[in-house]
Each structure stands twice: as C-alpha cells, then as structure tokens.
C-alpha positions as CSV (number, residue, x, y, z in Angstrom):
1,N,0.0,0.0,0.0
2,E,1.0,3.7,0.1
3,N,2.8,3.1,3.4
4,G,5.2,0.6,1.9
5,Y,3.8,-2.7,3.4
6,A,1.2,-5.3,2.9
7,T,-1.1,-6.5,5.7
8,L,-1.3,-10.3,6.2
9,D,-4.4,-12.4,6.5
10,F,-3.6,-14.9,9.3
11,N,-6.7,-16.9,8.4
12,N,-5.0,-18.2,5.2
13,G,-2.8,-21.3,5.4
14,T,-4.1,-24.1,7.6
15,K,-1.8,-25.2,10.4
16,V,0.3,-28.2,9.5
17,K,-0.9,-30.1,12.5
18,N,-4.4,-30.2,10.9
19,L,-3.1,-31.2,7.4
20,T,-0.9,-34.1,8.1
21,E,-2.3,-37.6,7.9
22,Q,0.6,-39.0,9.8
23,G,-1.2,-38.9,13.2
24,N,1.3,-36.6,15.0
25,Y,-1.0,-33.6,15.3
26,V,-4.4,-34.8,14.0
27,D,-7.2,-33.7,16.3
28,G,-4.6,-32.2,18.7
29,C,-5.4,-29.6,21.4
30,P,-7.1,-26.5,20.0
31,T,-5.0,-23.3,20.1
32,K,-8.0,-21.0,20.6
33,G,-11.1,-20.8,22.7
34,D,-12.1,-22.3,26.1
35,V,-10.3,-25.6,26.4
36,N,-10.7,-28.2,29.2
37,V,-7.6,-30.3,29.8
38,L,-7.8,-33.5,31.8
39,V,-5.0,-34.1,34.3
40,I,-4.4,-37.6,35.6
41,P,-2.1,-37.9,38.6
42,V,-0.6,-41.4,38.5
43,E,1.1,-43.5,41.2
44,F,2.4,-47.1,40.6
45,S,2.1,-50.3,42.5
46,D,5.8,-50.1,43.5
47,K,6.0,-46.3,43.9
48,K,3.1,-44.7,45.7
49,A,2.6,-41.0,46.2
50,T,3.7,-39.7,49.5
51,S,1.9,-37.4,51.9
52,K,4.3,-34.6,50.8
53,Q,3.1,-34.9,47.1
54,D,0.1,-32.7,47.5
55,L,-2.1,-32.4,44.4
56,S,-3.0,-28.8,45.4
57,A,0.5,-27.8,44.3
58,L,-0.1,-29.3,40.9
59,N,-3.4,-27.5,40.6
60,F,-1.8,-24.3,41.7
61,A,1.0,-24.7,39.1
62,L,-1.5,-25.4,36.3
63,N,-4.5,-23.1,37.1
64,G,-3.0,-20.6,39.4
65,G,-5.1,-18.5,41.7
66,E,-4.4,-16.1,44.6
67,G,-0.7,-15.7,45.1
68,E,0.4,-17.3,41.8
69,E,3.1,-14.6,41.4
70,S,5.0,-16.6,44.0
71,L,5.5,-19.3,41.3
72,K,9.1,-19.4,40.1
73,N,8.1,-17.8,36.8
74,G,5.4,-15.7,38.2
75,M,2.4,-17.3,36.6
76,S,0.5,-20.5,36.2
77,V,0.5,-22.5,32.9
78,S,-3.1,-21.3,32.3
79,K,-2.2,-17.6,32.8
80,F,1.0,-18.0,30.6
81,Y,-1.0,-19.2,27.6
82,N,-3.8,-16.7,28.1
83,E,-1.4,-13.8,28.1
84,S,0.8,-15.3,25.3
85,S,-2.2,-15.8,23.1
86,Y,-3.5,-12.3,23.8
87,G,-6.6,-13.7,25.4
88,Q,-7.4,-16.2,22.6
89,L,-6.7,-19.4,24.6
90,N,-8.2,-20.1,28.0
91,L,-7.0,-23.4,29.5
92,N,-8.9,-25.1,32.4
93,F,-6.9,-28.0,33.8
94,E,-9.2,-30.4,35.6
95,I,-7.5,-32.9,37.9
96,M,-9.2,-36.3,37.8
97,G,-11.0,-37.2,41.0
98,G,-11.3,-33.6,42.1
99,G,-7.6,-33.3,42.8
100,T,-7.9,-35.4,46.0
101,K,-6.6,-38.9,44.9
102,W,-4.1,-40.6,42.6
103,Y,-4.9,-43.0,39.8
104,S,-3.4,-46.4,40.7
105,P,-3.0,-48.8,37.8
106,D,-1.7,-52.3,38.4
107,Y,1.7,-51.5,36.8
108,T,5.2,-51.1,38.2
109,T,7.8,-48.6,37.1
110,S,9.6,-51.2,35.1
111,D,10.0,-48.8,32.2
112,Q,11.8,-46.4,34.5
113,S,13.8,-44.4,32.1
114,I,10.9,-42.9,30.1
115,L,9.0,-42.2,33.4
116,E,11.8,-40.1,34.7
117,W,11.7,-37.5,31.9
118,A,9.1,-35.1,30.6
119,Y,7.8,-35.4,27.0
120,R,4.8,-34.9,24.7
121,Y,3.5,-37.9,22.8
122,W,0.3,-39.1,21.2
123,C,-1.9,-42.2,21.3
124,T,-1.0,-44.4,18.4
125,R,-4.2,-46.4,18.6
126,D,-7.8,-45.4,17.8
127,T,-8.9,-45.0,21.4
128,S,-12.0,-43.2,22.6
129,Y,-13.6,-42.7,26.0
130,D,-17.2,-41.5,26.2
131,G,-17.0,-40.6,22.5
132,V,-13.9,-38.4,22.9
133,Q,-10.9,-39.3,20.9
134,F,-7.7,-39.7,22.9
135,N,-4.6,-38.2,21.1
136,D,-2.1,-35.7,22.4
137,Y,-0.8,-36.0,25.9
138,L,2.2,-35.0,27.9
139,W,3.9,-36.8,30.8
140,C,5.8,-35.0,33.5
141,P,7.1,-36.3,36.8
142,Y,5.6,-34.7,39.9
143,D,9.0,-33.8,41.3
144,F,9.7,-31.5,38.4
145,L,7.4,-29.1,40.1
146,F,10.1,-28.6,42.6
147,E,13.1,-28.5,40.3
148,T,16.0,-26.3,41.4
149,E,19.5,-25.8,40.1
150,T,20.8,-28.7,42.3
151,G,18.0,-31.2,42.1
152,Y,14.4,-32.1,41.5
153,Y,12.9,-32.0,44.9
154,N,13.3,-29.5,47.8
155,G,10.2,-29.9,49.8
156,T,7.2,-27.7,48.9
157,D,8.8,-24.4,47.7
158,P,9.3,-23.1,45.1
159,T,6.7,-24.5,42.7
160,N,8.4,-24.6,39.3
161,N,6.0,-25.1,36.4
162,Y,8.5,-24.3,33.5
163,T,8.6,-27.9,32.3
164,L,4.8,-28.1,32.1
165,T,4.7,-24.8,30.2
166,H,7.3,-26.0,27.7
167,E,5.7,-29.4,27.2
168,F,2.2,-27.9,26.6
169,G,3.8,-25.8,23.8
170,H,4.4,-29.2,22.1
171,V,0.8,-30.2,22.6
172,L,-0.3,-27.0,20.8
173,G,2.1,-27.9,17.9
174,A,5.5,-26.3,18.5
175,D,8.8,-28.2,18.0
176,D,11.8,-28.1,20.3
177,Y,14.1,-25.3,19.2
178,Y,17.2,-26.5,20.9
179,D,19.3,-29.2,19.3
180,S,17.8,-32.3,20.9
181,S,20.7,-34.4,19.5
182,Y,23.1,-32.3,21.6
183,S,25.6,-32.5,18.7
184,Q,25.8,-28.7,18.0
185,T,27.8,-26.5,20.3
186,A,26.3,-23.2,19.2
187,T,22.5,-23.3,19.8
188,L,20.4,-21.5,17.2
189,L,18.3,-19.6,19.6
190,D,21.0,-19.6,22.3
191,G,18.4,-20.8,24.9
192,N,16.3,-17.7,24.4
193,D,12.9,-19.3,23.9
194,V,10.4,-21.2,26.1
195,M,10.7,-24.0,23.5
196,D,14.4,-23.9,23.8
197,A,15.8,-23.8,27.4
198,G,14.7,-20.4,28.8
199,F,11.5,-18.9,30.2
200,G,9.7,-16.1,28.4
201,D,7.1,-15.5,25.7
202,H,6.8,-17.5,22.5
203,N,8.5,-16.1,19.4
204,P,6.5,-14.8,16.4
205,Y,6.9,-18.0,14.4
206,S,5.3,-20.1,17.1
207,K,2.5,-17.6,17.5
208,F,2.0,-17.6,13.8
209,N,1.8,-21.4,13.8
210,Y,-0.7,-21.3,16.7
211,G,-2.9,-18.7,14.9
212,W,-2.3,-16.0,17.5
213,L,-0.8,-13.2,15.4
214,S,-3.4,-10.7,14.5
215,T,-1.2,-7.8,13.4
216,S,1.9,-8.0,11.3
217,R,3.2,-6.3,8.2
218,L,4.9,-7.8,5.2
219,V,7.7,-5.8,3.5
220,T,10.2,-6.8,0.8
221,A,13.9,-6.3,0.8
222,N,13.8,-4.3,-2.4
223,D,12.3,-1.1,-1.1
224,S,13.2,1.4,1.7
225,V,10.4,1.9,4.2
226,T,10.1,3.4,7.7
227,L,7.7,1.7,10.1
228,D,6.7,2.1,13.7
229,L,6.8,-1.1,15.7
230,N,4.8,-1.7,18.9
231,A,6.0,-4.0,21.7
232,F,5.4,-7.6,20.6
233,E,4.4,-8.5,24.1
234,N,1.3,-6.2,23.9
235,D,-0.4,-7.3,20.6
236,G,1.9,-9.4,18.5
237,D,2.9,-6.5,16.3
238,S,5.8,-7.7,14.0
239,I,7.4,-7.1,10.6
240,I,7.9,-10.0,8.1
241,V,10.5,-9.6,5.4
242,A,10.1,-11.8,2.4
243,N,10.5,-11.2,-1.4
244,N,8.5,-14.2,-2.6
245,W,5.7,-14.5,0.0
246,D,3.0,-17.1,-0.7
247,E,-0.2,-16.1,1.0
248,T,-1.6,-19.6,0.9
249,L,1.3,-21.1,2.9
250,G,1.1,-18.8,5.9
251,C,3.9,-19.3,8.3
252,Y,5.3,-22.4,6.4
253,Q,7.8,-20.8,4.2
254,E,11.1,-18.9,4.4
255,Y,11.2,-15.3,5.8
256,W,12.6,-13.0,8.4
257,V,10.5,-11.6,11.2
258,I,11.3,-8.6,13.4
259,M,9.8,-8.0,16.8
260,Y,10.3,-5.3,19.5
261,Y,11.3,-7.1,22.7
262,T,10.4,-5.5,26.0
263,K,10.7,-6.8,29.5
264,T,7.0,-6.5,30.2
265,G,4.2,-9.0,30.8
266,I,5.4,-12.5,30.5
267,N,8.9,-11.2,29.7
268,S,9.1,-9.4,33.0
269,H,10.0,-12.8,34.3
270,S,12.1,-13.7,31.3
271,T,15.5,-15.5,31.5
272,Y,16.3,-14.5,27.9
273,A,19.6,-12.8,27.3
274,F,18.0,-9.9,25.5
275,D,18.1,-6.2,26.2
276,E,15.0,-4.3,25.2
277,G,15.1,-3.6,21.5
278,L,14.6,-5.2,18.0
279,V,15.1,-8.9,17.7
280,V,15.3,-10.6,14.3
281,Y,14.5,-14.3,13.5
282,H,15.3,-16.2,10.3
283,V,12.5,-18.8,9.7
284,N,12.6,-21.6,7.1
285,A,9.6,-23.7,7.9
286,Q,9.3,-25.2,4.4
287,L,6.8,-28.1,3.9
288,I,7.3,-31.5,2.5
289,D,4.6,-33.5,0.7
290,Y,5.1,-37.3,0.9
291,T,3.4,-40.7,1.3
292,Y,3.5,-42.5,4.6
293,A,2.0,-46.0,5.1
294,G,0.0,-45.4,1.9
295,E,-1.4,-42.1,3.0
296,R,-0.4,-38.6,1.7
297,A,1.1,-36.5,4.4
298,I,2.2,-32.8,4.6
299,D,4.6,-31.8,7.4
300,V,7.4,-29.3,8.2
301,Y,10.6,-30.4,6.6
302,T,13.0,-28.5,8.7
303,T,14.1,-28.8,12.4
304,N,16.7,-27.5,14.7
305,N,17.7,-31.1,15.5
306,Q,21.2,-31.6,14.2
307,D,21.1,-35.4,14.3
308,S,22.0,-36.8,10.9
309,Y,18.6,-38.6,10.7
310,Y,16.7,-35.3,11.1
311,N,19.1,-32.7,9.9
312,T,18.2,-31.4,6.4
313,G,21.0,-28.8,6.3
314,V,18.4,-26.1,6.8
315,N,17.4,-24.8,10.3
316,L,13.8,-24.2,11.3
317,I,14.4,-21.0,13.3
318,E,17.5,-19.1,14.3
319,L,18.4,-15.7,15.7
320,V,20.1,-13.1,13.5
321,N,23.0,-11.3,15.0
322,V,22.0,-7.7,14.4
323,S,24.6,-5.9,16.5
324,G,28.1,-6.3,17.7
325,S,26.9,-6.9,21.2
326,G,24.5,-9.7,20.4
327,Y,20.9,-10.3,19.2
328,T,19.2,-7.1,20.3
329,L,19.3,-3.8,18.5
330,G,18.7,-1.1,21.1
331,V,17.8,2.6,21.0
332,G,20.3,4.6,19.1
333,Q,22.0,1.6,17.6
334,T,22.3,0.9,13.8
335,S,22.7,-2.6,12.4
336,N,25.2,-3.3,9.8
337,S,24.0,-6.9,9.4
338,N,22.6,-8.1,6.1
339,I,19.8,-10.7,5.7
340,V,19.9,-12.5,2.4
C-alpha cells in the first residue's frame, strides 16, 4: 500500500498439525477458545505417592489463583497461555478425582527411564472414551514441580512449572528449538525461547503457527520503508521480510521476522539474554509432501535437531546477530547486518 507494506491475512494457510495424515497432530489440542484439559495424577504399585506430594500444588502450578506470582516464573501455565495468546486461549486444567486422589494402575515402574523424563506424545491407537478421541498428551514427573539448580525436589517451595509450560507448547504444535541431538555446540536460539531452554514468551513464528498473530506487516527487501513497531508483548505486532511471499502457505515458508522485545508482561520474568530492542529471527519452515503408510502427508521439513537422521541442512528457526553486542538492536544503535 501507500505506506510501503502489505497486511497479512492470518486466516489463510491451515496449520500443518491439521493437514498431516501421519497422526502426530491430527485432532490435537485447540489453540484458541475455552479448552478443558484432563490431568491424571498417576502412582504405581511399586511407587506410591507420599503425603508430601500434594495435588493442590499441581493444581496451583496449572491453574494458578491467589498468590500465583509466587511461582518461580510468576504465573501458572493457564495464565501464561492466556497472556501469550493475547486472550485467545483459555485453559482449564481439571485434575481427575477432584484433585484429591491418585490414579493407581496395576503396573510397576519397570520402564523407569521414560517415566523419569518429561515429554509430549500421542496415542498411536484409535482410542475413545465416552465418545472423545484420545490423542495428544504430555507426561511430567511430579517432582519436576520442585526443580532447582541442584536437584528435582526440595520440599514444597518453590513451585516450578516451567517444564509443564514447555511441554504444553508441544501439545499445541511447536517443536523443540534446541538441538535435541546435543551435537551442536552453538545453539540456534541460544536458549532464548520457552521451547528452547529459557522462560519467556513464545516467538513470532510459534504464535503464527498457533494462529495467535493478528497484526503483522509484510515488506520486501527491495524497497526502503520506515515503520513504527509496537511491543510484541502487547499485541503481537511484527514485521515480516520476504520477497516471494506465498499467501496460501502462511507461516510455512522462508522469511525473516522482526519484533520489538520488551521486559514487560510474560517477559518481565524472562530469563532471555535480550536487552530491550529489536530482535530478528530467520525462519525456514518449508513443507514436504510425501506418502507414509499409503497415506499422503504434509509436514514441516526442517528442524533444529542436528542429528544426521533429522538434519536437512536447513534450520527451522534461528536468531540473526543484528549488533556487535548480540541479538538485540537497542535505542540509538544501527545494524550493519545483512539478511539475504
């Protein structure tokens, strides 16, 4: 338009997790609206819950309530996603049995290694309960609520819900942004993302994927244009730079995205190594169309996993070094970096 940019329609381009026939994200958790989430506290026949493992702490970490600013990251999982989505996602975590008892299957902890870690997975069988299809789920050990720098349990304080926040990001459709093969010494986001290793708000690509961006402007690298940029924390305002934008693909293509990072809202509790200022991401979320088990599937081709099995030679998302001091361009600074 006459201002030198194009506005984007975020309703175009269906999320990949609704396109793939592979089963990974089909019928996964909605990213918008009022969503009820079932929580099942589990104890095993050879490892019973103790009197110290109070389910009220779990409910507090998930749903919050009075005094939730005392949580390590200052907010419950529900409040985090309500604020990160700009009010578009309201999560209500309902603990089975009213949060007063543990589910006790007749199983032991024989598969101990997988029980001691947190992960997101999905049901690989066609399973329904009361007409509701069972699919996405996450597992997290109770002791992770009390994780510290030196161990996983220190009594009843502090309540640390970072892992639950991170894993729920997977349930909504985001990938890990750290190198999960641990083969790369220089991490692509340097820990500065809730889906990497730090606490703070989701980046613009994740929010684009979730369908939460409502304001963004598209510019090309061929023209000179001057734009004002509001704090990303407030309304998701951002600038996308791309010369060959395909409106039908939405977030699933190559582009650069610029946001104005501020230490407000969720980021007032952020552990990111950013000063306030402009932050630039390079995204290459290209799609692949293939056949799996006789079914056509469409999925994201790229990942930050550097393992030879997953690595395509192209990274999914990475920070752009825009100043000599790091990843943030502050007030009065001029970037000499080129994005090509």
